[in-house]
LOVEX-905021 format. One line per field, with one value per residue (C-alpha): residue in three letters; chain; x, y, z; residue number from 1. Coordinates in steps of 0.001 Angstrom, whole numbers, plus 500000, padded with zeros to 6 digits. Each point is the difference from the previous one (the first is absolute). Example, Ala and Ser with C-alpha at 12.3 -4.5 7.8 and 13.67 -1.06 7.14 Angstrom:
BEGIN
type = c(ALA,SER)
mol = c(A,A)
x = c(512300,501370)
y = c(495500,503440)
z = c(507800,499340)
seq = c(1,2)
***
This chain:
BEGIN
type = c(MET,ASN,LYS,SER,PRO,ILE,PRO,HIS,THR,VAL,GLY,LEU,ILE,PRO,ALA,ARG,GLY,GLY,SER,LYS,GLY,LEU,PRO,ARG,LYS,ASN,VAL,ARG,ARG,LEU,GLY,GLY,ILE,PRO,LEU,ILE,ALA,HIS,THR,ILE,ARG,ALA,ALA,LEU,ARG,SER,GLN,ILE,GLU,ARG,VAL,ILE,VAL,SER,THR,ASP,ASP,GLU,GLU,ILE,MET,ALA,VAL,ALA,ARG,GLU,TRP,GLY,ALA,ASP,VAL,PRO,PHE,ARG,ARG,PRO,PRO,GLU,LEU,SER,GLY,ASP,THR,ALA,THR,SER,LEU,SER,VAL,LEU,ILE,HIS,ALA,VAL,GLU,TYR,LEU,GLU,GLN,GLU,GLU,GLY,ALA,ARG,VAL,ASP,HIS,VAL,VAL,PHE,LEU,GLN,PRO,THR,CYS,PRO,PHE,ARG,THR,ALA,ARG,HIS,ILE,ASP,GLU,ALA,LEU,GLU,LYS,TYR,PHE,GLN,ALA,GLY,THR,GLU,SER,LEU,ILE,SER,VAL,THR,SER,VAL,GLU,GLU,PHE,HIS,PRO,TYR,PHE,MET,PHE,THR,LYS,ASP,GLU,GLN,ASP,ARG,LEU,ARG,PRO,LEU,TYR,ALA,MET,ASP,LYS,ARG,PRO,LEU,ARG,ARG,GLN,ASP,LEU,PRO,ALA,ILE,TYR,ARG,ILE,ASN,GLY,ALA,ILE,TYR,ILE,SER,ARG,ARG,ALA,TYR,TYR,GLN,ASN,LEU,PRO,PRO,ASP,ALA,ALA,ILE,PHE,ASP,TRP,ASN,SER,LEU,THR,ALA,TYR,GLU,MET,ASP,ALA,PRO,SER,SER,VAL,ASP,ILE,ASN,ASP,TYR,LEU,ASP,PHE,GLN,LYS,ALA,GLU,TRP,LEU,LEU,LYS,GLN,GLU,THR,GLY,GLU,LEU,SER)
mol = c(A,A,A,A,A,A,A,A,A,A,A,A,A,A,A,A,A,A,A,A,A,A,A,A,A,A,A,A,A,A,A,A,A,A,A,A,A,A,A,A,A,A,A,A,A,A,A,A,A,A,A,A,A,A,A,A,A,A,A,A,A,A,A,A,A,A,A,A,A,A,A,A,A,A,A,A,A,A,A,A,A,A,A,A,A,A,A,A,A,A,A,A,A,A,A,A,A,A,A,A,A,A,A,A,A,A,A,A,A,A,A,A,A,A,A,A,A,A,A,A,A,A,A,A,A,A,A,A,A,A,A,A,A,A,A,A,A,A,A,A,A,A,A,A,A,A,A,A,A,A,A,A,A,A,A,A,A,A,A,A,A,A,A,A,A,A,A,A,A,A,A,A,A,A,A,A,A,A,A,A,A,A,A,A,A,A,A,A,A,A,A,A,A,A,A,A,A,A,A,A,A,A,A,A,A,A,A,A,A,A,A,A,A,A,A,A,A,A,A,A,A,A,A,A,A,A,A,A,A,A,A,A,A,A,A,A,A,A,A,A,A,A,A,A)
x = c(495543,498937,498142,496349,499251,499045,496338,499192,503682,500719,503403,500166,502757,500072,501544,499378,501304,502009,503467,502605,502850,499841,497461,497660,501740,497017,500063,503759,501446,502056,501246,497999,496604,498290,500967,496419,499792,502454,497611,496895,501628,501036,496551,498183,502226,499342,497022,498425,496483,499688,502696,498947,502002,499010,501209,499058,502037,498702,503280,500370,496391,500718,503243,498353,497187,502467,501814,496809,499122,496507,499540,496360,500236,502128,501439,498523,502300,499789,501659,502676,502170,503114,497953,497770,500674,500281,497156,497636,500801,499475,496685,498719,500746,498466,496874,499585,500104,497543,497565,500093,500510,498604,503273,501087,503487,501487,503730,501951,503515,501573,502766,502028,501111,503400,501064,500580,501905,497228,498740,496887,501942,500595,496312,498818,502489,498898,496334,500698,501845,497259,497285,502103,500790,496371,500981,498152,502906,503283,502777,503122,503374,503672,502965,502124,503597,501926,498694,499233,498282,502475,502540,497769,499853,497793,501452,499150,499925,503746,500760,500896,499271,497836,499906,496568,501163,502336,503516,500946,496988,500075,501961,503472,500004,497647,499221,498616,497491,496304,498298,498215,497360,498406,496728,500884,496688,499384,497032,497336,497116,497090,496525,497205,498592,503095,499026,496683,499840,503719,501259,501443,503580,499930,502405,498836,500900,499215,503046,498332,499469,502819,502079,503188,500953,503730,501354,503596,501622,500012,496284,499344,501113,497547,500247,499431,502574,502389,502769,497576,498999,503621,500571,496993,501279,503418,498464,497963,503119,501834,497144,499859,503765,500254,502920,503488)
y = c(490076,501569,503287,500030,500575,503539,499942,500641,499956,498047,498873,499694,497964,500464,497051,499539,496963,501784,501344,500942,500817,496655,497506,498441,502006,500067,496222,499577,498502,502227,498426,496875,501678,501901,503664,501157,497866,502301,502922,497956,498690,503472,501458,497202,500504,503741,502021,499996,498612,498332,499034,499892,498845,501468,497812,498735,496809,496576,498883,503230,499660,496485,501009,503038,497876,497363,502658,501384,503039,500716,499854,501059,500716,499487,503236,500852,499885,503762,500543,497351,501333,502135,503215,499359,502415,499265,502440,498170,496665,501460,501672,496836,497958,502506,500456,496233,499611,502841,499278,496205,499135,503063,500349,503233,501225,502957,499546,498251,498616,499337,497382,499055,496346,500983,501269,496758,501478,502315,498406,500160,502318,502418,499939,500564,502804,501643,499703,501485,502937,500486,500254,502230,502373,500297,500443,498556,497756,498456,498484,498084,501436,499232,502350,500566,499442,499031,502286,503401,502380,502757,498010,499341,501646,500400,499873,502233,499093,500697,497656,502907,499371,502292,499451,499608,502308,502971,498760,503100,499727,496358,498655,498755,497219,497015,500019,503537,499058,500126,496650,498786,497279,497897,498090,496333,498503,497908,501702,502439,500922,502297,500788,498596,503488,501045,497695,501686,501649,499864,500467,496812,501288,500842,498437,497371,502433,503644,502194,502884,498124,497515,498490,497964,496795,499314,496483,498788,499102,496170,499989,502188,497528,500122,497088,500935,497910,497079,502111,501262,496407,498942,502847,498893,496409,501210,502082,497022,497815,502672,500150,496230,499606,497819,501938,499394)
z = c(523742,496727,500091,498968,496308,499031,498908,496332,498993,496807,498860,496208,498347,496184,498150,496300,498179,497311,500760,497420,502375,501822,498618,502596,502716,502366,500395,499650,503185,502271,503201,499266,499593,497149,499796,500585,503151,501785,499602,500820,503167,501136,499299,501854,503041,500021,501196,496555,500386,496594,497498,496326,496968,496631,497144,496552,500372,501097,501562,501979,501166,501275,501717,501615,501429,501170,502027,501533,497891,498681,496228,499591,496271,496915,498681,496572,496924,499394,503409,499521,497169,499999,499706,503028,502849,503704,500580,497633,501659,503464,499184,498315,503134,502408,497912,499706,503790,500495,497182,499764,503664,501750,501910,501620,499102,501889,499412,497246,500491,496574,500270,496943,500045,498600,503454,501936,502949,501137,503230,502181,502304,497141,499049,503568,500603,496747,500984,503422,498465,497412,502639,502232,497129,498922,496345,497024,499046,501103,497904,500971,499063,500419,500070,496921,501001,496891,497245,501455,497520,500901,497985,496991,496589,496972,496478,497052,496293,499718,502922,502257,503660,502091,503798,501562,502787,499725,500689,501985,502329,501030,503016,499164,502580,499618,503723,499638,497309,500917,500540,496869,499809,497271,499905,500519,498826,503114,501714,498790,502305,499157,501232,497892,499583,498037,497133,499305,496555,499200,496423,498408,500156,503727,502491,502472,502779,500686,499301,501852,503257,500314,502812,499592,501774,499745,499490,499890,496696,500345,500853,496954,497314,497081,497546,496360,498155,500442,501529,502656,500704,500369,502439,502053,500060,501140,502798,501192,500079,501970,502501,500475,500140,496949,498578,501373)
seq = c(1,2,3,4,5,6,7,8,9,10,11,12,13,14,15,16,17,18,19,20,21,22,23,24,25,26,27,28,29,30,31,32,33,34,35,36,37,38,39,40,41,42,43,44,45,46,47,48,49,50,51,52,53,54,55,56,57,58,59,60,61,62,63,64,65,66,67,68,69,70,71,72,73,74,75,76,77,78,79,80,81,82,83,84,85,86,87,88,89,90,91,92,93,94,95,96,97,98,99,100,101,102,103,104,105,106,107,108,109,110,111,112,113,114,115,116,117,118,119,120,121,122,123,124,125,126,127,128,129,130,131,132,133,134,135,136,137,138,139,140,141,142,143,144,145,146,147,148,149,150,151,152,153,154,155,156,157,158,159,160,161,162,163,164,165,166,167,168,169,170,171,172,173,174,175,176,177,178,179,180,181,182,183,184,185,186,187,188,189,190,191,192,193,194,195,196,197,198,199,200,201,202,203,204,205,206,207,208,209,210,211,212,213,214,215,216,217,218,219,220,221,222,223,224,225,226,227,228,229,230,231,232,233,234,235,236,237,238,239,240,241,242,243,244)
***
């Protein structure tokens, strides 16, 4: 049995029509369904009380409604170009719900549709950790295994390499390296109060009061171009046993 929805918790899925890396990626079919449908389905099965899609695109609006998401507005053009920020899109959606509908929003779960393998379980676990931690924000992360920053360099104007970390102070064995994590883009949770009076260039989460929720690498796939999409298709085939 599903857990009860958490009151006044809004899941926001941003999905504009334009995409240079992979045209029409949000409605491109992955595993037989539109890419955005994976995120909508996960959000609706989670403890999020209301799932909203913010888009400027008629086809995405229709697909989102078909899969059960709310589309209470059409995103304005000034928030739909390449220069629009996630923060501006988020604040627009929250303020619309509050001012136009009189809705109460206490917590915002920002879910990018380019992360199709994030599930309802991931969302619910992240929400549970967020409430237990009592921080202003939570973000999902995954460990960095292949390219550890201890083995990275900068390069000067003469093409001379400079290590990011002093070579004589770092561990020699890979197994002795400290664990490193990166933001995977799948889940961002913040209290509504955090978004009051923020500057336009602020992050959608509070760096000063932040908890991490760790996800495995396959669940952290983020689709931005055709190679990412091919990887996601391959992972789905592996999962369903379609590959020999």
